[in-house]
C-alpha positions in Angstrom: 14.7 15.1 11.2 12.5 12.2 10.0 14.5 11.8 6.8 17.7 11.4 8.7 16.3 8.7 11.0 14.8 6.8 8.1 18.2 6.8 6.3 19.9 5.6 9.4 17.5 2.7 9.8 17.9 1.8 6.1 21.6 1.7 6.4 21.5 -0.4 9.6 19.3 -2.9 7.7 21.7 -3.0 4.8 24.7 -3.6 7.2 22.8 -6.5 8.9 21.8 -8.0 5.6 25.5 -8.0 4.5 26.2 -10.8 6.8 27.8 -9.0 9.8 28.8 -11.7 12.4 26.9 -11.4 15.6 29.0 -10.1 18.6 28.9 -11.6 22.0 26.3 -9.1 23.0 23.4 -8.0 20.8 23.4 -4.5 22.4 27.0 -4.0 21.1 25.9 -4.7 17.5 22.9 -2.4 17.8 24.7 0.5 19.3 27.7 0.2 17.0 25.7 -0.4 13.9 23.5 2.7 14.6 26.7 4.7 15.3 28.3 3.7 12.1 25.1 4.2 10.1 24.5 7.6 11.7 28.1 8.7 10.8 27.6 7.5 7.3 24.2 9.3 6.9 25.7 12.5 8.3 28.4 12.3 5.6 25.7 11.8 3.0 23.6 14.7 4.1 26.5 17.0 3.6 25.7 16.8 -0.1 24.0 20.1 -0.9 21.6 18.6 -3.5 20.4 16.0 -1.0 19.8 18.6 1.6 17.7 20.7 -0.8 15.7 17.6 -2.0 15.0 16.6 1.6 13.7 20.0 2.5 11.4 20.0 -0.6 10.0 16.6 0.0 9.3 17.1 3.8 7.6 20.5 3.1 5.4 19.2 0.4 3.9 16.1 2.2 0.2 16.5 2.7 -1.3 16.2 6.2 -3.3 13.1 5.0 -0.1 11.1 4.5 0.2 10.6 8.3 -3.3 9.1 8.5 -2.5 6.8 5.6 0.7 5.6 7.2 -1.2 4.9 10.4 -3.7 2.9 8.4 -0.8 0.9 6.9 0.5 0.2 10.5 -3.0 -0.9 11.6 -3.2 -3.2 8.5 0.1 -4.8 9.5 -1.0 -5.3 13.1 -4.3 -6.8 11.9 -2.6 -9.6 9.9 -2.9 -8.2 6.4 -0.9 -9.9 3.7 2.4 -8.4 2.3 0.5 -7.8 -1.0 -2.2 -5.8 0.8 0.4 -3.7 2.7 2.3 -3.1 -0.6 -0.9 -2.0 -2.4 -1.8 0.3 0.5 1.7 1.9 0.2 1.1 2.4 -3.5 -2.2 4.0 -2.7 -0.5 6.4 -0.3 2.2 7.3 -2.9 -0.4 7.7 -5.6 -2.1 10.4 -3.5 1.0 12.5 -3.4 1.2 15.6 -5.7 3.1 15.0 -8.9 5.8 17.4 -7.9 6.4 15.6 -4.6 6.6 12.2 -6.4 9.2 13.7 -8.8 11.2 15.1 -5.9 11.1 11.7 -4.0 12.3 10.0 -7.1 15.1 12.5 -7.5 15.9 12.1 -3.8 16.2 8.3 -4.0 18.3 8.6 -7.2 20.7 11.1 -5.7 20.9 9.2 -2.4 21.6 6.0 -4.2 24.3 7.4 -6.4 26.0 9.3 -3.5 25.9 6.3 -1.1 26.8 3.8 -3.9 29.9 5.7 -4.9 31.0 6.2 -1.3 30.5 2.5 -0.4 32.4 1.5 -3.6 35.2 3.8 -2.6 35.2 2.2 0.9 35.3 -1.3 -0.7 38.4 -0.3 -2.7 40.1 0.9 0.4 39.3 -2.4 2.2 40.7 -4.4 -0.7 44.0 -2.5 -0.3 44.3 -3.5 3.4 46.8 -6.2 4.1 46.0 -8.8 6.6 44.0 -6.7 9.0 40.4 -7.7 9.4 38.2 -4.9 8.0 36.2 -3.1 10.6 34.2 0.0 10.9 34.3 2.1 14.1 32.7 5.3 15.1 34.2 7.6 17.8 30.9 7.7 19.7 30.6 3.9 19.6 34.0 2.4 20.1 32.9 -1.2 19.6 34.4 -2.3 16.2 32.0 -3.8 13.7 33.4 -6.5 11.4 31.9 -5.6 8.1 32.5 -9.0 6.5 34.5 -8.6 3.3 34.9 -5.8 0.7 32.8 -7.9 -1.6 29.8 -7.3 0.6 30.3 -3.5 0.4 30.7 -3.9 -3.4 27.4 -5.7 -3.7 25.6 -3.1 -1.6 27.2 -0.3 -3.6 26.2 -1.9 -6.9 22.6 -2.3 -5.7 22.4 1.3 -4.7 23.8 2.5 -8.1 21.3 0.4 -10.0 18.3 1.4 -7.8 17.4 4.5 -9.9 17.3 2.4 -13.1 15.1 -0.1 -11.4 12.6 2.5 -10.2 12.3 4.0 -13.7 12.2 0.8 -15.7 9.1 -0.6 -17.3 5.8 1.1 -17.9 5.0 1.8 -14.2 6.6 2.0 -10.8 5.6 2.8 -7.2 5.3 6.4 -8.4 2.8 5.9 -11.2 1.3 3.4 -13.5 2.2 5.0 -16.8 -1.4 5.0 -17.9 -4.1 7.7 -18.2 -7.2 8.0 -16.0 -9.4 7.8 -19.1 -8.2 4.3 -20.0 -8.0 2.8 -16.5 -11.7 1.9 -16.0 -13.7 0.3 -18.7 -17.5 -0.3 -18.7 -18.0 -3.8 -20.1 -21.6 -3.2 -21.0 -22.7 -6.3 -19.0 -23.2 -4.9 -15.6 -19.5 -4.9 -14.7 -16.5 -2.4 -14.8 -12.9 -3.5 -15.2 -10.0 -1.7 -13.6 -7.0 -2.1 -16.0 -4.6 -0.9 -13.3 -5.5 -3.5 -10.7 -7.0 -6.2 -12.9 -10.2 -6.3 -10.8 -13.7 -6.6 -12.2 -16.4 -4.7 -10.2 -20.1 -5.1 -10.0 -22.1 -2.2 -11.2 -24.9 -1.2 -8.8 -28.4 -0.3 -10.1 -30.6 2.4 -8.7 -33.3 1.9 -6.0 -33.8 -0.8 -3.3 -35.3 -4.2 -3.0 -39.0 -4.3 -2.2 -38.9 -7.7 -0.5 -36.4 -10.2 0.8 -36.4 -14.0 0.7 -36.0 -16.4 3.6 -32.2 -16.0 3.6 -32.6 -12.2 3.8 -31.5 -11.5 0.2 -33.3 -8.7 -1.6 -35.3 -9.2 -4.7 -33.1 -6.6 -6.4 -29.8 -8.3 -6.0 -27.7 -5.3 -7.3 -29.7 -2.4 -6.0 -27.4 0.3 -4.5 -29.5 1.0 -1.5 -29.7 -2.5 -0.1 -27.7 -3.2 3.0 -26.5 -6.4 4.8 -24.7 -7.4 7.9 -21.2 -8.6 7.3 -22.1 -12.3 7.7 -25.1 -12.0 5.4 -23.0 -10.2 2.8 -20.2 -12.8 3.0 -22.6 -15.8 2.7 -26.1 -15.4 1.4 -25.8 -12.3 -0.7 -22.5 -13.5 -2.3 -24.1 -17.0 -2.8 -26.9 -15.4 -4.7 -24.6 -13.2 -6.8 -22.6 -16.4 -7.7 -25.7 -18.2 -8.9 -27.5 -20.1 -6.2 -31.2 -20.7 -6.5 -33.3 -18.9 -4.0 -37.0 -18.4 -3.4 -38.8 -17.0 -6.4 -35.8 -16.8 -8.7 -33.1 -18.8 -10.4 -29.8 -16.9 -10.7 -26.9 -17.7 -12.8 -23.5 -16.3 -11.9 -23.6 -12.5 -12.3 -22.3 -11.5 -15.8 -21.4 -15.2 -16.4 -19.0 -15.5 -13.5 -19.3 -17.4 -10.2 -16.3 -16.2 -8.3 -17.6 -12.9 -7.0 -16.5 -11.9 -3.5 -16.3 -8.9 -1.2 -13.2 -6.8 -1.8 -10.4 -6.5 0.7 -10.0 -3.2 2.4 -7.1 -2.3 0.1 -9.1 -3.3 -3.0 -12.1 -1.2 -1.9 -10.0 1.9 -1.6 -8.7 1.6 -5.2 -12.0 2.9 -6.6 -12.0 6.0 -4.3 -11.7 9.2 -6.3 -9.1 10.6 -3.9 -7.9 9.9 -0.3 -9.7 11.4 2.7 -10.8 14.1 2.9 -12.4 13.8 -0.5 -13.7 16.9 -2.3 -16.5 15.1 -4.1 -19.4 13.0 -2.7 -19.8 10.1 -3.2 -16.0 9.8 -3.3 -15.7 7.4 -6.2 -14.4 7.4 -9.7 -17.1 8.9 -12.0 -17.7 5.6 -13.9 -19.1 4.1 -10.6 -21.7 6.9 -10.2 -23.2 8.0 -13.5 -26.5 7.5 -15.4 -26.5 3.7 -15.1 -24.1 3.0 -12.3 -24.6 4.1 -8.7 -22.7 4.4 -5.4 -24.2 5.4 -2.1 -22.4 8.1 -0.1 -22.3 5.7 2.8 -20.4 2.8 4.4 -19.4 -0.3 2.3 -18.2 -3.6 3.8 -14.8 -5.0 3.0 -13.9 -8.7 3.6 -11.0 -7.7 5.9 -11.6 -8.5 9.6 -9.7 -6.6 12.2 -7.3 -9.2 13.7 -7.2 -7.6 17.1 -11.0 -7.9 17.4 -12.5 -10.5 15.1 -16.0 -9.2 15.7 -15.3 -6.1 13.7 -14.3 -5.5 10.1 -12.8 -2.7 8.0 -15.1 -0.5 5.9 -15.0 2.6 3.7 -17.2 5.6 3.9 -17.8 6.8 0.4 -19.1 10.1 1.6 -15.6 11.4 2.1 -13.2 8.5 1.7 -12.8 7.7 5.4 -11.4 4.2 6.2 -12.9 2.6 9.4 -11.3 -0.4 11.1 -13.9 -0.9 13.9 -17.2 -1.6 12.3 -19.2 -4.2 14.3 -20.1 -7.1 12.0 -23.4 -8.1 13.7 -25.0 -4.8 14.6 -24.4 -2.9 11.4 -25.9 -3.3 8.0 -23.8 -1.7 5.3 -23.8 -1.4 1.5 -22.0 -4.0 -0.6 -20.2 -4.2 -3.9 -18.9 -7.4 -5.3 -15.5 -7.8 -7.1 -13.6 -10.6 -8.8 -10.1 -11.3 -10.0 -6.6 -10.3 -8.7 -6.1 -11.2 -5.0 
């Protein structure tokens, strides 16, 4: 069971973080820690309510969650920042049905309480021991594990008991932002849209396409939705024009009074998708980005995120159906662009 394995790994991490002394052989620690953690998880899963919640959560997960988790793994491999990976996890969670989110929160809360109380009870028992050094030992892994002191157990128990309160505190959590879809995006009436959830300001695209290009390859309709650029041109000449450089035939000030526009990261670009792949609407974008005076092409858009394993390619998003692509050749492809500013 995936849930059981995840719980074992979580507990092993907790035991290691508690300051367990390293044994002479690392393999002994690994085998013994997994044995102890497995025994503890098995005892937790005897709780009927936990069993029911695990069944509910695993049966409700949509097929797309696997693809999203694979994308997160690829981001980690490609050198994405912790903030990018965290935001990608939030996107994955936000795509879950509300009932599943509720069940996950209940599962975490129940698991935290059950594990917290059991660890606290274990700490009390350890306190009562005389001069014997506290150890944990499992019949299938006879190597004793020194667990440090009962104080370490108490701290872990306290953290678990307070975890449900932390998850539900404040106006938003990993399981929701506490806001409403109608107030998230705001048209600023100056050619920009602000996302109140992420703090990002987005360029609005106008209809049509450029009729000519200057010597640097920048179109005479800087914000036209149908214009496309190679990755290098988008990252340099086009952004330079958006941020206010003077080019042949025109003097530009920074768009909407700002000169810090950039291409969005792959995580940021996905935040304006209407829903994860496979999207039921095309273009797959929040309605405010595709209405009477704001346009989105149902095609590929560049992100600024390169693929670390192959620097000649970059990540992109297909707004036809929400597909995220990690192998788009920077030189041989001309894609659509949308500028963003803020956050990061």
